[in-house]
N, C-alpha and C positions, 0 to 999 in steps of 0.2 A: 176487301182483300186485306188492306193493311192492317184494319181492325183485327181480322182473323190470325195475320203473323202477330202482333203484339199480345194478342190472348195465348198464342201457342208459348210465345217467349217467356212469358209470364209462369207459365204452367211447369217451364223444364227447369233443373236444379241440379240435384245432386246426381241424379240419372245420366244426365249429358255430361257433365263432370266427369264422371264415372269411366264413361263410355270414351272420353277424349283422353282422359289419362292412359287408359289402356293401349292406346297405341304411342308407346313412351317409346326411349329410343332404342332399348332392348328389342321391342316388337318390330320396329321398322328394319332393324339390321337384319331380323330372322325373316322378316316378309320378303326382303329384297334379295337376301341368300336363296331362299325358297324360288323366286321368279327367275332370276340370274342361273341359277344350277339347273332348275326342272321344269323352265318356261310357265305353261299355266296349268302344269299336270297336278297341283296341288290348290288350287282353285277353288274345287269343290268343298275344300276341309273348312274355310271360313264361310261358305253358305251352309252346309249341313250342319254346322257345331253352333249356328246362332240360336235355334230354339233353346238348345239345351243351356245356352249361356244368359239367355231372357230369362229360364224357369230358375236358375240357381241365383242369379241376382235379384230377381224377384223375390224370392225367398228371404234372402237379407235383408232386402229392404222393409218389407211385411215385418220381420221378428223386430227391427229396429223402433217401426213405427207402433208396433202394436204393445211393445215392452216397455218402450220409455231408456232402453238403453243398448248398448250393440253387443255384439257377438260374445266378446270375453266377460262382460259382465253377467250376460246369460249363463255362462256356462261356469261362474263362479258360483251363481245361486242354486244351480238346480244340477252340477254334474260334479263327480270327484274332484277335488283341490290337484292330483296330480293329472288329471287329465288337462285341467287348466294352464298348468305350469309346461306342461309338453308343450302345447298348442302355442304358449307365449313364446318361449324360448324359438320354438320354429318360425313363427310369424317376425319376431322383433330381428334374428339372425338374417332371414333370407331378403327382408325389408331393407334393412342395412347394405348386403350385399347388392340388391337391386338399386338402392340408391347410389351408390359408388358407381356401378355400371352405367346407371343412366347420367350423373352428372358428366361423366369423364366424356359420354358419348353426346351431350350436349355440347361440351366445352370442346370437343373435335371437331365438332359442325361448324361454331363459331371461328373457329382457327383456320377454316378454310376461307374465311373472309378476312379475319385479323390477325396480324405477323404477332401475336404475342404465345409465348407459351402454355400449350393446354394445360398446366397444372394451375399456373396462374388463373387462366381463365375459368376454370371449374372452381377455384376460391371465388373469384368476382360473382360469377353468376349464382353460387350457393346464398351469398351474404345477401345478393339484391333478393332472391326468391323469398327468402328468410323474413326480411324484415317488411316486405310486400304482407308476407302471412301473419307476423306477430303484430304488427302495426294496423293495418285494417279492418274496421269492424265487419262481424260476419256476412251480414247482407251486401257488403261491398266487394268482398271477397269471391263470394259466388258469383255475383256480377261482372267480374274479372275473369274469373274462370271459365265462365260460359262463353265469353268472346275470344277466350283463348283457344278453347274446344272448336271453336267455329273455323279458327284460323287453319286447323287441320285441314280443310277443303283445297288448302293448296295441292294435295297430291292428284285431286281429282283433276284441275286446271294442268298439272304438269302431263297427266295422262292424256288428255286431249291434246297435247301440243304434237303427238306423235300420230303417225298412221296406224292403228291398231286395226288386227284381223277379227274383228266382231264377232264372226260364226265360230272360229277356232275358241275364242274367249268362253263365250257361250255355251258350246259344247262340253267343256272343261269346266265349267262353274256348275252345270247340272249332271253330267256322267262322271263318276267319279271313277278314277283312273289309279292304280297302287302298283309299284315296283317291289319287289321282295329286295332290291337293293339297301343294304345297311344304312347308307347315308342318306337316301332317299327317307327312310322310316324315321330316321334320327331327327331330319329335318323336320318331316311331317309331325312328330311329337311336340318337336320344338314350336312349330304354328299352333298347334292346337293348345300347348302348354302356356303359350304368353298370349292368348286370346282370353282364356280361361284364368288369369291373373288372381291368384288368392288374396293379395293385399285388397284389390276392390270390394271385396265381402265384407271385409271389417270396417271399410271407410264408407260405404253406403249406409251399414247398417247402424253405424255411429251419427252419422250425418241426419238421417231419417229421423232419429231417437232426438239429435238436436231442435230439428224443425218441429216436432212434436211437444216439446218443452218449452220452445220460444216464447216468451211472454207470459209462460205459465210456470213459475218455479216452484208451485207446491205440488205439481205431478210428482208421483212416488216412483222411483226408477224400479226398472226389472221387476216391475208388476203389471199384468195385461189391463187395459184398459179398452175400452170402445171405440174406435176410432170412424169418423162418420163416412158411409160408404164412399162419398163424392170423393173426399180427401184421400182414401184409400186407391180410389181409382185413378185420380191424379197422379199419384205416388208411383202405381203401375204403368201407368204411362210414360211417365217420365224415364222409367226404367226400361222399358222395352225401346222407347225412342232413342236413349243413349248406347243400347247396346247394337241398335240398327245401323246410328249414325256408325258407331264403332268399325263394326263391320264391313260397312261400305267403303271406310278409308282402307283397312286392310285389303281388301280386295282390290283395289286399286292401284295400291301401291305394287301388291303381286303381279297384277296386269301388265303395269308400267314397267317394271324391271323386266318382266317376260317377255314384252312386245321388242324390248330395246336390247338388254345384255346378253339373254340366253341365245339369240342368233349369233353374237359376238363372241361366244364361248366366256359365259360369265363365272366359269369355275374360280377365278382369280378373287372375287367378292371376297374379303374378309371381314374389312370394316367399313363404317359409312364414308370414310373418305372414300375409299373404293369404290363405291355405289355413287357416290356424288359426281367423281372424276371421271368413271364410267359413263355415266348419263349425258355429260358435258357435250359430247360432238352429235347426241343423238336430238337433245333438247335446246343447245344452246345455254348464252349464259341467263336469260331471264328464268327460264326453267328449271335451269339449276340452282338459282337463287330461290326458287320456289322451294325447292324439294330439299335445302339447308333451312330455310325458314321454317319448314314444318316440322323438323328436328329441333330447333330452338323451343319451338311452341308447345310440341310434347314434353320439352323437359322443362319447361315451366308449370305445366300441370303435375307431372309425375315426381316432380320435386317434395313438394307439399302433401300431396296424397300419400305418398310412399313414407314421408316422416311421420305424417300426420296419422296416420292408420297404427304407426307403431305407438304413436303417443298415446291413442287411445286406448291400445291394449293395455298398454301397463298403467294407464289412469284407473283403470277399470280393476284391474289385479289389487291395486294398492288404495282403491276408495280415496282418489285425489278428484279433486275437483279440476276438472278438465273438457274443455273441447274450445272449437273456434270461434263460439259466440262470446266468450271470456277474454276480456283484457287481461295483458302479461302479469298484470299485479294480483288479479283474481285466481290467475291457474299455474303458477309458477313453475310447479313440476310438469306439468304438462308441456308447458313451452320449452323447458329445461332438456328434456326427453327429445323435443322434435329436433331441437337445435344440436344436441349430442349425436343422435342418430344421423344426422348430417354430416357432422363431423368424422362422424365414424367410417361414412361412407367414402369420404376425402382421405382416408389412409390407404385404401385398396391398394394402389400402385406400390406403397412403401412396405407391404405385406408380401411383396413379390407376386402380386396377383395383376396378371395384364388385363387391364381395364377394359381394351378392346376385345380380347376373347371372353371376358366375363359378358359382355351384353347377351353373344348368345347363348352361353350356358346358364344365364338367369331364366333365360325363357324354359330349356331343359328343366333347370330346378323348380321352375313353379308348376312345371308339369307333373313333378315328383308329388309336390305338396297336395295338389289340388284336390285328388280323390278322396283324401281323408279328411279335408275340410267341408269339400261336398258331404260326405258322410253325416258330419255333424251339423252341418245347417240341413239337411232335410229332416234329423231326427228333431231339432230346433223347432222348424216349421210346421212339425205335426205334435210338437208338445204343448196339451191344453194350459199348463202352467204358465207356458209363455205366449201363446197365441189365442189362447180361450177357445172357443168355439170357431175361429175363423182360420182352420187347418187349411194347409196347402189342398188345391184341388187333384184329383187323381191323375189328370194329363200333366200337369207340374210335377208330382211327385215322380210320375214316370219318366218324363224327360231329364230330372236330375241323377235319377239310377241310371239311366243311359250314359250318361256324363260318367258317372262313378266309372264304371264298367270300361268305358272305352278308355277313360286316363290310366285305371289299375293294368289294363291289358299295355297298354303302351309303355307304363313303368317297368312291366315287368320284362317285355322284350327288350329294351334300351340295357337293364341289369343282365340280362343273360347272353344278349346276342353280342 
């Protein structure tokens, strides 16, 4: 039993980290709003979107592993430069906005426990996470991230602390229910948007490329090379495991807030502080602390993943040497971008943007960006110049196209309604 668990643990890597970072502060607030305002009515969305999520993330991972470089690097080599510039601007801009929202969300959670101004806490946690990201070697960093990802299981523990109506939960999980109410559909779009966070695609493709290049610096980047079937299978397993783990956590956050806050009239939930304070009478101090600890854990993952994915994009655009496998002195530009992206995120309140509201609207913004990137990823995952003969399987393509059409339809509704 223990040997099997150790073997499983060694198999897991960037897929688990990506799945854990997907439940960032923006996601937790969005899921909490969903459960508090609509009970279990939107639970089915995180169940039904899971195959799409696995398909697109698997495509991204295979692109990185089979080509030895990330999505931006492949765009630069195989697609028009204007397309690369367009995507780079969108991803870096969205990631900085997302970063700021998550940093202040994490700081707001800490402020529940520490009597220190949120702005000061935001700077402290950013510096601490950046120091860890810059100073730790890659394999040590991944090890830390994996344990932090597992810490998000506290949401499951908090859920089991309440008396939940399992029959209703299971019914709503597998039988879709939709209200044509505008608010319901906006929150539903945000739930799916934050679940299909675009930054995960860039992060995992680059991380898989790093893994392939690690210990073999002679590998030419952005050129197809065969990867042993066993290695490719391990990447796909890690990816699927990470996405399932992510959606299990999402499921329990919605179920937790639906079982507690919805019946108490959860329409007043606007912030993570509101959600945590409202949960306190139901969960007590212990479970309340678990909920807050989960937000902090997600922030530790989200800051380097968001900043790192922006740094990977620009490093590939400008041909900088850069990855988390390099020390600061070996990849200065990469780490400078990572630091500057985080610093830019910290300026959100000074630009007149409410960082609390930014958490929810980050999820909506992800929903608008997702369909464009999904379409690019489908094309790259079926481009023989990138993946050789190992193009995506028909079922994976079908699921990814389904995600594209769902998110496009949702984006059009939000714009028109």
